[in-house]
N, C-alpha and C positions, 0 to 999 in steps of 0.2 A: 592694227590698232594704234600704230603710230600716226602722227599727222600726215596728211597727203604730202607727198614729197615731190620736189623737182630740184635737181641740181642746177645752180646758176651757170650762165654761160661765161666762159672766159672771154675777155675782150678780144675782138678781131679788128683792131683799129689801124690796120696797116703796119703792124709791128713786123719787122723783118729780122732775119737771122743776124746776129750781131758779131760779125767777125772783122775786127779791125786789123788791117794789113798795112800799117804804115812802115816807113823805113825802119829797119832794125839794125842795131849795132851787133857785132859778133858777141855771142854769149860764151863766157869762159867755160871750157870743158864740153862745149856742144859740138865740137868738130869744126873743121875749117869751112868758112863761107865767105865769099867775096861780097862785101856790102853793096857794091855796084850791081852785081848780078841779082841780089835779093831785091834791090830797088826796082830793077827792070821787071822782075816777076810780079812784084806788087802792082806796078803800073799796068801790066797786062790784065790783072784781075780787076782793077778799078776801072779799066777802060772797056770792060765787058768782053774780054778775050780769055776766059778761064781755060778753054780747051788748049790754047797755045801755052798758057802758063803751066798747065798740067804736064804737057809733053816735055817742056823745057826742064821743069823741076825733076821729073822722073829721070831724064837723061843725066842731070847733074848728080842725082842721088846715087847713080851707079858708081860714081867716083868718090862721092862724099856721103856714105850711108849713115854717118853719125852727125849730120848737120841738122840740128834742131830747127833753125829758121827755114831750111828747105822743106822739111816735113810740115811745118806750120803753113807755108804758102801752098804746098800741095793739098793739104787738107781743105783749105778754103776754096781752092780752085775746084776740087771735087764737089764740095757742097754747093757751089754756085751752079753746077751742072746737074744737081739732083742725084749725084752718084754716092755710093757708099764711102764715106770719109772716115768712118770710125777707127779703122786701124791706123790711118795717118794721124788722126787727132790724138789717139793714145800714145803713138810714138813721139809726137811733138811734145806732149805734156811730160813724157818720161825724160826726154833729152833737155827740156827747158823747165826744170823744177822751180825756178824763180820768175818765170814769165806769167803774169796774171792773165794775159789774154789767152795763152795756150790752154790754161786750166779752165778759164771761162768758156772758151769755145767747146772744149770737150764736155763740160757740164751741160752746156746748152743743147748739144746734140743728144746726149743721154736723156735729157729732159724731154726732147722732142720724141724720143723713142719710148717714153714712159718708164724708163729705168730710173725711178725717182731717187732711190737710196744712193746709188753710185753717182748720179748727177749731183746730188747735194754735197757729197764729199768733195768733188772737184770744184764746185762753185764756192764752197766755204774756204777751200784752200786758196782760190783766187782772191777771195775777199780778205784773207789775212795778208796778202801781198799788196792789195790795192783796195782798201776798205770802202772807198767812195766810187767803186765801179757800178754805175747805175744799172746797166743791163744784168750784171751778175747778181746784184741785189734783188732785182725783180724775178729773175729765174730761180734764185735760191728760195725766195718767198713762195713761188709757185710750187716748188718741190716740197717745202715744209707743209704746205696745205694739202698737197696730194698724199702725203704720208700721215695725214690726220693730226698734224701739229699746227692747228690754225692760229693759236695764240703766238707761236713763234713767227708764223707768217705775217701776222699783223705788225709786229715790230719791224720786220724787214721792209714791208711795203711802206710803212711810215717813214723809215729812214730814206728810202728811195725818193719819196715825195718831198722830203726836205731838200734833196739835191735838185730835183726838177718837179715843181708842183704842177706842171702842165702835161704830165704823162697820163693820158686817158686810161690806158690799160691798167696802170698801177692803181688809180682810183677805183676802177671797176673791180679789180681782183681783191683789193682791200675790202670792198663791200662784200664780196663773196666770202672772205674769211670772217668778217663780222657775222654774216648769216650762220656760218659753221659753228660759231660759239654762242649763238642764240641772242644776238644783238641786232635785230632788224632795224631799229631806229637809226643806229650808227651806219648801217649798210645803206639806208635810204640817202643819208647825207653824202656818202661816197658816190653813189650812182648819180645823184643830182650834179655833183661837181664834175664828174666825167662827161655828163651831157652838156654842161656849160662849155666844155672844151670841144666836143664833137657831137652836136645835137642829132645827127642822123645815124647814130650807132644803134642799130636795131637790137643787138644783143644786150646793150646796156638798158635800153627801154624795157626789154623783157625782164631783166633782173630787177629793175626798179619796181615793176608790177608785182613781181614775186615777193619782194620785201614788204611792199605796201599790203599785200594780201596777208602776210604773216602778222601785220599790225592790225588786221581787221578792217582796213580801209579798202573795202572791196570795190566800190565804184571807181575810185581813182586807179586802183590796180587794173580794172577792166579797161579804162581809158588808155593807160600806158601800154598795156599789152596789145590793144588794137592799133595803137600808133606804131608799135614794133612790127606788126603784121602788115601795116600799110607800107613800111619801108622794106620788109622782107617777107613776102607772102609764103615763101617756102620754108620758113623757120619753124621746124616741127616743135621745138621747145616752147615757142611762143603760143602755139595752138594748145599745147598741154597746159601751160600756165593759165591761159584764158579759161580752160576747162576748170582748173582749180578755183579760180575766182568766181566763176559762174556758179559752181557747186556751193561755194561759201555763201552765196546769196540765195540758195535754194532753187536756182534755175537749172534743174537737173537735166532736162531734155537738151538744153543748149550746151551744157557741159559735156554731155555724151557726144554731141555733134563735134565739139572741139577736139575731144580725145580721139574720135574716129578720124578726123582730118589729120591729126598728128601722126596717126598710124598709117594713113595713106602715104604720107610723105616719108615715114620711117617705120616700116612694118616690124622692125626689131627693137622698137623703143620700149624698153622694159618698164620705165616709170609710167608711161602712158597706158600700158596694159594694166598695170596695178591700179592706177587711178580710175580707169574705166571700170575695172572689176569692182571697185568700191562703190561706185554710184549706181551701177546697173540694178542691184537688188531693190533700190528705192523706186524703180519704175517697172517692177515686175520681171526683172532679168536675172534672177538668182542663178538659173542654169547657165546662162551665158557668162555670168561672172566667174563661175567655176572654170569654164573653158578659157577665159582670159588669163586667170591666175595660172592655170596649167601651162599655157603657152609661155607666160613670163618665166616659169620655172624651167621649161624646156630650153629657152634661150639662154638663161643664166641660172643653173641649178645651185650656184653658190650664194645667191642672194637670200638672206634669211627672211627679209620682209615679205617676199613673194610667198614663201611657205606659210608664214604667219597669216597673211591675208587669206590664203586658201583655207587654213584652219578656221578662220573667223566665219567664212560663209558656210563651210560644212557644219559648223556648230549651229548656225541659224537653221540649217536643215535638220537639226537634232541628230546629226551623225557624229556623235561624240567620240567614237573610237577613231574614225577617220580624222577628225579634228585633232585628237591627241597625237596621232602620227605626224601630222603637219607641224604642230608646235614642237615636237621633239626633234624633227629635222631642222627647224629654225634654230633651236638651241644648240644642236651639234655644230652648226655653222657659226653661231654667235652666242656663246654661253651667257653673256651679260645682256641679252635682249629681254628687257623687263616685261614688255607686253606679251612676249611668247611665254614667259613664266606665268603671268597672270591668266593668259588664255588657257594654258595647260591646266591651271588650277580649276577653271570653269569646266573644262571637259571632264576632268577626273571627278569633280563634284557630281556631275550629271550621271556618272557611272557608279555613284555611291561609294567612291574611294576617298573618303573624307580625310584620312590621315595623309595620303599622298597629295591631295588637293591643297591642304594647309601647308605642306612642305614647299609646294611650288609657289604659293603666295609669299611665304617667308623668304624664299630665294629672291623673288622680285623686290621685296622690301629691303633686303640686305643690299641690293644694288642701288635702289632708289627709295629711301624711306617715305617719299611723298607720292608713291605710285598709288593713285586713288583707285585704279581698277583692282589691284590686289587687295586693298583695304575693303573694298565692297564685296569681293568674293569671300573674304574672311568673314565679313558680316553675314552673308548668306549661309555660310557653313555654321555659324553660331545659331542663326535662326532655324536651320534644319534640325538642330539638336534641341530646340525649344529654349535656347538661351537668348531671349529677346532683348533684355536690357544690354547685354554685351554686344549684340548685333547693332542695336541703335547707337551705341557709343562709337562703333566703327564707322557706321554710315555718317554720323555727325562729324567725325574726324575727317572723313573724305571730303565732306562739304566745306569744312573749314579750310582745308588745303586748296580745294578748287571749287568755288561756288558755281562754276559752270559745268559741273559733271552731273549730267541728268540721271544716270543710273542710281546714284546714291539717294536722290530725292524720291525716285520711284520706289526703291527698296524700303526706305524709311516709312512710306505710306502703306506699303503692302504688309508690313510685319507688325503692325499694331493698330489699335483704334485711334483715329485722329480726333482731335477736339478743337473747340473754338480758340484754344490758347496757342494753336500751332500757326500763329500769324507769321513768324519768320519763315517757316516752311512755305506757306502760301505765297509770300512776297517773292521768295527765291524761285519758286516754280513759275509764277506768272512772269517774272523777269526773264527767265530762260525762254519761255514760250513767246516772248516778244522779239526774240532774235531768230535768225535763220538757223535751223537745226537739221541734222540728218533725220530722215523720215522716221526711223525706228525710235529715236529719242523723243521726237515730238509726240509720236503715238503713245509711248510709255508714260509721258508726263500728262497727257490728256486722260488716260485711264486713272492715273494717280489722283488727278484733280477731281475726277468723278467720284472716286472713293472718299476723298476728303469731304466733299459736299454731302455724300450719302451718310457718312459717319456723323456729320453735324446736323443731319435731317433737313438739309436744304435741297429737296428732291428735284425741283425743276432745274436748278443749276447743275446738279449731279447729272441728270439725264442729258442736258445740253453738252456737257463735257464728254460723256460716254458716246454720244452720237457723233461728235467731232472725231473722237478716236476711231470709231468704227468706219467712218467715211474715209479717214486717212489710210486705214488698213487696206481698203479697196484699191488703193494706188499700187499695191503689190501685184495686182492683176492675177490673183490666183482664183480661177473661176470655179464656181460650184456647179456641177453638172447634175441637174435633178434626174434627167432620164437615165443617166449612167448608174446612179444609186438605185433607182427603182428597178432597173434591169438586174443589178447585182442581188438585190433582195429577192427578186423572182427566182434567180438561179439557186440561191441558198435555200429558199423555202421548198423548191421543187426537188432539189438534190438530197438534202438531209431530212429524210422522212424517218419515222420510227423504225421501219424495216431496214433502211440503209445504215442507220446508226448502229443498230444491233449487229448487222452483218460486219461492219468495220471493226466493232469492238473486239471481235475475236482475235485481231492482230494487235490490239492495244496493250497497254501496260496496266496492271492492277494496283499500282501504287495509290495510296490514299493521301499522299503528301500534298499534292496540289489543291489549293482552294482558290476559286476565281470569284472576284467581285466585279460585276458588270452593271452597266446602266448608262444613262446619259451623263456626260461630263456635268459637274456641279450638282449632282443629284444626291450626294451624301456618301459616295464610295470611299472617300478618304476617312471620314468619320467611322464608317463601318470597319475599315481596315485597322484603324487605331484601336478600336474596341477589341477586335480579335487579337491584334498583335500585342496587347497588354497581357494576354495569357502566356504563362511561362513556356508552354509547349508550341507556341506559334511564332513564326518569323514573318514580318511584313516586308515583302520584297519590293513594294512600290509598283510602278507601272512598267511592266516588261514588254518590249515591242516584239517579242518572239512570234506571236501568233499572226500578226499582220504579214510578216514575211513568209511564215509557214503556209498561210492560206493562199498567198499569191503563187507559191511553188506548187501547191496542191492543184489549184485551178489550171495552171499551165500544163501540168502532167495530164490532167483530165482532158483538156482540149487536144493535146497531142496524141495520146494513145489510150485514154480512158484508164490510166494506171495510177491515178492519184492515190488510191488506197494503199498501194505498195510503199508509199512514202511514210505511212503512219507509224510503223515501228521505229523507224529512224528518228522521226520527229519526237516521239515519246522519250527515247533514250537521250537525245540531245537536250531536250527541255529539262529532264531530271538532272542531268549533269550540270546544267546551269544553275538549277536550284541548289544543288549541293555546294557549288562554288560560292554561292551567296550566303547560304544559311547553315552550312555544316550539317548537323544531324537533327535539326528541328523536326518534330513530328508532323507539323503542318507548315506549309509555306503559302502565304497569300500573295497572289498576283492581282492587283487591283486596277489593271488597265481597263477603263470604262468601255472603250470601243470594242472590246472583245465580245460585246453582245452580238456582233456580227459573226463571230467565229465559234460560237458555242457548240455548233454541230460537230465541227472538226475536233474541238477540244474533248468533247464527250466520247467521240470515236477513239481518240488516242488514249483516254483515261476513263475506262468504264466506271471506276469508283471515285472519280473526282467529284467535288461538290461545287456548285455554282450558286452564288448569292446574287440575286438581281434586286438592286435598290431602285425604288420608284419614288419620284417626287412630283408634286403638283406641276403640270406642264408650264404654267406661266412663270412660276418661281424658277423652274429649271432653265427655261429659255432666256429669261431676263438675266439670270446669274451668268449664263454663258456670254451674253451680249456685254456684260460688264467686265469681262476678263480679257487680258491680252494673250490670246491663244496664238500658236504658231500657224504656219501655212497648212498644217495637217487638219485644220478645222475651217475649211473655206466657206462653210455655211454660216459661220458664227456672227457675221457682221451685217446681216440683213434679216429682218423679221420674217419675210416671206420664205426665205431659204431655211431659216430656223424651223418654221412651222412644217415645211416639207420634210426636213430631216427628222424632226420629231415624229411625224406620221410614219415614216419608214422604220424608225426605231420601234414604234409601237407594233407595227406589222410583223417584224421579225421576232420580237420578244413574245408576242402572242403565239407565234408558231412554236417556239420552244416550249411554251406552257402546255401545248397540246401533244408534243412528241416525246418529252422527257418525263421519266417517272418522278414522283415527289421525292424520292430518295436522292435525286441528283440536283434538284432545283428548289431553292427557297426564295420566295419573294418577300422583300422587306419594305413596307411603306415608310418613307422617310419621316412623315409627320407622326406616324405611330411610334417610330423609334424615339423621336424627340419626346413624345408624351409618356412613354414607358420604357425608359432606357434599360433598366435591369431585366424586365420581362423579355424584351427582344434580344438582349445580349445573351440571356440564358438559352433562348431558342436557337440562336446562331451557333453558340458553342456546342450545344447538343447536336445540331445538324452536322457539324464537321467531325463528330465522333470523339469529343473530348469531355472530361469531367469539368464541372463548373469551377471557376476561380474568381474570387471577389475583386481581383485586380482589374477585371474587365469593366467594373463600375467606375474605378478611378483612372480611366484611360488617359485623362489629361495630364496625369503625373508620370506617365510612362516615358522612360529615357530611351529614345530611339530616333533614328534619322527619318525625317519626312521632307521630301523636296518638291512636293506638289504645291499648287497655288493655294491649297487649303491648310498649309502647315501651321499658320497662326490659329485658325479657327479650331483645329482638332486639339489644340493645347488648352482650350477653354472648356469650362463646364458647360454641359448641354443647357441651352436656353431656347426659347421659342421665337426669338426675334426674326429668324430667317423664314419662319412659316408665314405665308401670306404677305410676304414682302412686296409682291407685285402690285398690291393695292395702292402703294405710294406712287406708282407710276402708271396707273390705269389709263389715264388720258393720253399717254404717249405710245401705247402698245396695241393699237387697234388691229394691225395685221395678225397678232397672236390670238386675238379673241376667238378665231375660228376653232382653236383647240378646245374651247369650252362649249361649243355648239352641241345641241342634242345629238346624240349618236357618235360624237367624236370620242374616241378612246382617250382616257386621261392617264394611261399607264397603269 
C-alpha cells in the first residue's frame, strides 16, 4: 500500500576509482622510505605497470614493513589489477593517519564493498584533513544516502558541486537524494543538469523519468524512459520504470509487459516482482500476483514491503487471517511501516476483532498522523458500531488530508444517505474519476456515484454509474460458470435427501446453539440477524465462512472414498468451538452467511436440532440490489443480469429442495416484504422458532449496540420502512434480462 517503488540508478558516467599516487614526501613516524623509490613505483602505476609495482613494493616492504607510503602504493597497484587491496589499504591508513588520500582510498574501497558505515568513517576523517577533496565528498555523500541519511547526503553533494559543477554523477546522485526526501521537483532539476553535461547517460534518463512520474507527469516520464531504453535496451530498471509510468496512465497491459521484460533481464529484480504483483489483479491475475509476491519474499525475506503487498492481495481474496500474518511479518521487519499497521487493522476488523483493529490504526497514526488509510479504517470501525456521525468525521478528515484518496469518498457514501447538498463530495468524486486510477478505486467510486444518484432519485444517472462499475469489475476476469453451478446443485439435490440427512444426523451434535440465516445476498439476511441479535440471549456472529470450506472437504472425501459422513462429527465440534470463541455462553448464535443456502443439507446433518431461517425477497429487488453492490470475486455472477438470473434460478431450485426434505421444525421461511409490513409479528415468529421467549428489544433492533460489518450495516441501524420494496420499478426499463424471473411459472422464491 506504499507507492509503487523504484530505486533510482546511481550514475555510471565513467567515474573511476580515485587513487591519487603522486610523489610523496616521507611521512614522520611512518618508517623509512626513499622518496626516489616511491616516485619510481608511482610512475609504474601511472604507466599501467601495476603488476611490476606490486612486486617491487612487496620486496621493499620485507625490509621496511612500517613504511606507510609503500603500503599505499601497494594498495593502489593491487586495486588496479582487481585484486584484494583491503588489508594494504587498512595498513596504509593506519601508518599514515594524517594522509587524506590514504583514508579516502580506504573509504572508497569500503564503499565499493557496501560497508557503508566504516566507509563513511574513513571518508569523513579524510575530509577533516582535506575538506575540499572532491572525490571523498562524493563518496561520503553516497555513503550517507546508503545509510538512510539523505539530507546529510544532499549537503555533501552540494558542496562537491560547488567545487566542480560539471560532475555528472554528483548531479545525478544529488537528484537521487532529493527523491529520498520526497522532493521530486528538485530531483528533476538535478537530472536535467546532469544530462546537459552528458546527454547519453541512460541511467540519468531513467531517473529523470522516475522523478517526472512522481510529479504526475506521466507522458514526459514515458518519453524519458523510452529514451533511456533506446540508449541501453538491457537496462532492467528502465523497463521497470516504464511499467510504473504506464500503470500510472492506466495502461495496465503495457505496464505488465514492461515489468515482465525487466524480469527477463533480471529474474531476481524484487522491485519489478512487487510492481508486477500490484498490477496483475487489475487484469484478472490475482492468483499470479500471489505467486509474484511470494517469489519476491523468497528472494529477499527481509523486505517488509513484499510481505505487506502479499497481505494486501490476500485481503482482497477475503483471506483475512493469511493477510494478518503477512502484515505482522512486515511489522516485525519494519515496526514503523504505517501501511502494514493500517492493513493489519483492516484484516483484524474483518475478523471482528475491533479492539485490536483500532490499536493497529492508532499505531499507524502515531507514526504518521496523516495516514489516511488508518483514518478510514477507524471510520469503518465506528460505522460497524453504528456510530455514523463519528465515522463521517473520520472520512472527511481523511479527504481533507488527501483529496485524492478514493476509499474515503466511497465509505462516506456507503455509510449514510446522500442528498443534493453533497455537492463537494460529488465534485471530488468526479474529479478523481477524471484521472487514471487503480481499477479497484475506479470501481468503488462508480458504485458510490451510483448510490449518490439513487439516493437523490436520479435513477437513470444512477443506473449508468452502476453499469459502468459492473463492466469494470468484469476486467478482473473472474468467470461465472453456469454449467458448474447447475452440476453442483444437481449433486446437492441428489445427495442430501430426507433419508440421507436423517442417516447422517445420528453422528451429528444435538446442540441448539447454531441458528442459520440463509438466502440470496441482499435479501434481508442482515436485517433478520439484527432483529434476532437484539435478543439478550442471542449473539450475531455475522457471516462465517466455515461451511463453504467444510462442504468442499465433505465433497472431496465423498469422491475419494465415499466417507464424507465420517467428517461430520469433527465438523460439528470444530464449528461449536468457533462459536464459543466468538460468543462465549450465548444461548443462540446466529450465522448469517447467505450462501449457506447451498450447504443446508450438510448443516442439518451436523446439527439435527439447528434452526434455519430462509429469507426470501422479490427476485427483481434482490438481483438489482446485488448489481448495485461492490461484491468480491466470491460473487462472479453479480455483474451480469443474465448470470444473475441463472444464479437466482439455481438458488430457487436448491431452496425448494430443502423445503421438501426438511421438517418444519428445522426450516422457517420469512418473506422480506411481509417482515417489512409486520415487523413485530414476524419477529415473534422467528424468536419462537429458535426456542426463546419473546423480548421487546427485538422491535427496537435499530438501537442495538453491536458490531455489523456487512454491506447493510447502515440500513440495519434504521427503522424499518418500505422504500426498498418494489425498488426495481425505478429501473424497469434497464433490467430486461431479469424480467424472465417474473414470467408465468418462474418461481419467485
